[in-house]
N, C-alpha and C positions, 0 to 999 in steps of 0.2 A: 504493500500500500504506500509506503514511503517513497518508493521509486515512482509510482504513478503520480503522487502529489508533486514530486520534484519535476517530473516531465511536464505537467500542466503549468507549473510556475515558470520553468525555463521557456516554454513555448510562449507564454503570455509576455514575459520580459522581452523576448526576441521580437514579438509583434510590436510592442511599444517602441523598441529601439529602432526597428526598420521604419515605423511610421514617423518618428521624429527625424530620422535621417532623410526620409522622403520629403518631409515638409521643408527642411532647411536646405535641400540640395536641388539645383536646377539652374535655369537661366537667371533666376533671382535667388540669391543666397543670403541668408540671415543667420545670425548667431542665436543660441538658445535663449539667452536672456533678452535679446532684442525681440525675439518672437513672443516671449511671454509678456514683455512690457507692451508690445503693440497690440496684443490680443485683449489685455485687460484695461489698458489706458487709452488706446486709440492714437490717432495722429500720425501713424507710420504708414506711408503710402505703399511701401513694399509689402508690409504685413497684410494690408487690406487686399492687395492683389492676390497674395498667397491664399488668404481666407476665401476669396471668391472663386479662384481657379484651382488651386492645388488641393485644398481641403475636400471639395466634392469628389475630385478624382480619387483621392486616397480612400475615402469612405465607400465609394461605389466599388472600387477594386476589392476592398476587404469583404464587403457584403456579397459580392459576386463569388469570391473564392469560398466563403463559408457556405453559401447556398449550394454551390455545385458539389462540394465535398460531402455535405450531409445528404444530398440527393443520391450520390453514389453509394453511400453506406446503406441507405434505406433500400435501394434497388438490389444491392447485393444480398441483403437479408431476405427480401421477397423472392428473388430468383435463385437463391442458394448458389450463387455464382460470384466469385471474387473478381471476375472479369467484367461484370455489369457496370456500366458508366453512362450517364445521360448523353454525353457527347458522342461516344462510340456507337451506341445503339440507336441513334437517330432522334432521341427525344428533344435534344436542344435544337437541332436543325428544323424539326417540325414546328417547334415553338417559334423559332426565328422567322420561318416563312410566313406563318399567320400574323405575327407581329408586324412584319414589313408590309404585308398586304393591307392590314387594317389601318396602319398609320398613313399609308399612301392614299387610300381611298377616303379615309375619315381622319384628317389631321387633328381635329378637335378632340378626338378620343384618346389622345396620347397617354393621358393619366391612367386610362383603363387598359392600355395595351398588354400589361402582364396577364390580365384575366383572359383576353383573347388568345394570348400566347399559350395559356394553359390548355385551350382546346386543341391547338396544334400538337402540343406535347402529349396530351392524352391520346390523340389519334395515333401518333407514332408509337406510343407505348402499347396500345392495343394491337397494332400490326406486329410488333415484336413478339408479344405473347402468342398471338394466333398463328404466326408463321413459324415460330421456333418450338412450339410445344408438341412433343411426340412422347407421350407417357411422362416425360420429365424434360426439363430444360437442359439440353446439351450445351456445354460451354462454347465449343467451337461453332456449332450451328447458330447459337445466339449471336456471336460476334459477326459471323458471315451475313446473317439476316440484317443485323443492325447496320453493318457497313453499307449494305445495299440500300436500306431505307435512308440512311444518312446521305448517301450520294444523290439519291433521287430528290430529297427535299433541298439539299444544298444547291443542286443544279437549278431547281425551280426558283430558288431565292436569287441566285446570281443572274438568272435570265432577266430580272428587272433592270439590270444595268444596261441592257441593250435595247431598251424601249425608247431611248433618246430623251428621257425626261430628266431635267435637272432636279426636280423635286424628289423623284424616285432615287436618283443617285445620292442625294443628300440624306435620304432616309437610310440607305444602306450604310453610309458613313456613320450615321448617328447610332446604329445598332452594332457597329463593328467592335472588335476587341481593343481598339485604341481608345483609351479613356480621356483623351485630351479635352474634348468638348463637353464633358459632363459638368452639370451645374447642380445647384441645390434642389431644383425640382426633381432631378433624377435621384438624388439622395432620399428625398421624402418618399418617392414611389417605391424604391427598392427596400427602404427601411420599413415601410408599412406592410407590403405584401411579403417580402422576404422575412421580416421579423415575425409575422404570423406563422409562416412555414417553419422557421427555426424553433419557435416556441412549441408548436405542435410536435415537432420531431423529438423534443426532449422527453415527451411523455410516452414515446413509442418504444423505448428501450426494452421493456419487459416482453412485449409482443415479438420484437425482433429476435430476442434470445430464444423464445419458444419456437420460432420458425426454424431454428437451426436443427431441431429434432426431425425425425421422420413424420410425415403427415399424419399417419395413423396414431402415433403417440400424441401428437398435438390435439387431435380430435378427442382422444380418450381423456385428455386433461380438461375438456369442456370448452376449448377455444373454437369459435366459428372461423375456420381457417380462410375460407373464401372472402368473408367480410373483412377480416383482418388484413389480408393481402391487398384488397381493394383500397382500404383506408391508407395503409402505408404507401402504396403506389401513388395515390392521389396527392399525398404530401410531397413525395419525391418529385412528381411531375410539376407541382406548384413551384417548388424551389428551383428546379432546373429551368422552368419557363420564365420565371421572374428574372433569374440571373442572365438568361439569354436575351430577353427583351430589353434589359437596361445595360448589362455589361458586355453583351456580344457573345459570339459563338467561340467557346474555349474548350478544347478537348483535354482529356486525361487527368483533370483535377480530381474527379471523383474516383479515379483509379489509383493515383499515386498516394494521396493523403490517407485514405483508409488502410492501404497496405502498410504504410509506415506506422500508422496508429496501432495496428494489430501487433506489430513488433515491439512497440513502446508501452502500450497500456493494456494489451490483451484483446480478447475477442468479446468481452462483455460490452454489449451495445449501450448500456447505461453510461459507460465511460467513453466508448468509442465515438458516439455521436457528438458529445460536446468537444472532445479532442479534435475531431474532424472539422468542426466549425472553426476552432482556433487555428489549426494547421492549414486549412484551406485559405483563410484570411491572410495568414502569413505568406503562403506560397504565391498567391496572385499579387499581393502587394509587392513582394520582393521581385517578382518577374516584371511587373510594370515599372518599378523603380529602376531596375537594371536596364530595361528597354529604353527608357527615356534619358538615361545618363551615360551609358557606355559609348554611344556614338553621337552624343549631343553636338549640334542641335537636331540631328535626325533622330527618329524614333523607331524602335522595333516593337511591333505589337506583342502584347503578352501571349496571344494565341500562338505566335510563331515560336517563342521561347518554350512554351509548354509542349508544342509539337516536337521540338528538337529533343526535349527531355523525355516526354511520354512515349514517343514512338518506339525507341529501343526498349523501354521498360515493358511495354505491352508485348513485344516479341519474347522477352525473357519469361513473362508470365504465361504466355501461350505454350511455351515449351514445358513449363512446369504445371500446366493446368490439370493434369491427371493427379497431381499430388496436393492440389489446393484443398484446404478444408475451411470450414467456417469456424 
């Protein structure tokens, strides 16, 4: 238990440290005490710019990482498959497609775009279940079906770029994984919908633990397994859809963080879910900070950094898929 507590504390400290570094580093640089003074006393133009531009970016990236990581954990519990991840199996791309479509046709509904994105994510999740299920969910079949669904929805989403519409192109940039143009409205949206999803997820740990047993055993314990799977899947889809609608399409977060979490805090979902929220926030914030500083003033999207890290990681896990346990 002491190791688990230490892991949580260290992860939280790293998150705060990276957040402070991200706030103070960039085209506008400020010292720690100058930042504190500007935030509490005002009158510092540089700090005001940071507060309006850099703070929303940091908060959105943290919430995006937390939501995607927890979504991955929940999907892995439901599908009994450590390879399940919302980006890989197409849930994120389905959510992104519907989000882009709604914002393009009805710009005034931007605040509600996460809810429309949930419809796309839920449809993609349904396709994965229906096309992958043969007595049970085979890990390799799940990944192959998910890749096909992801490619289809991604292609449909990218087709908007070739309609010759400046508004559509702007929408695609707005929902990309570059957090440059995020503002406080985006923070409010992802904090509201994502916060609801994360809060609900914290109460699902016991159910997730029970799903690790054989289905017959779970039924004998009195758990309505179909209803439980639907509820957990709904929360996972909500989190992935909100993250995609506001933060953009980023793969492998829900694969990397839960795997690391199992090595550090174990497979108890009551601990794994909150750790994944912390770890996901840290990972995406670090990726975004690295992407905007390493080649400044040019930027590398967080999605590219995650693809470079996550692609080889997925290959390794696929080779070990027959040994994976929950």
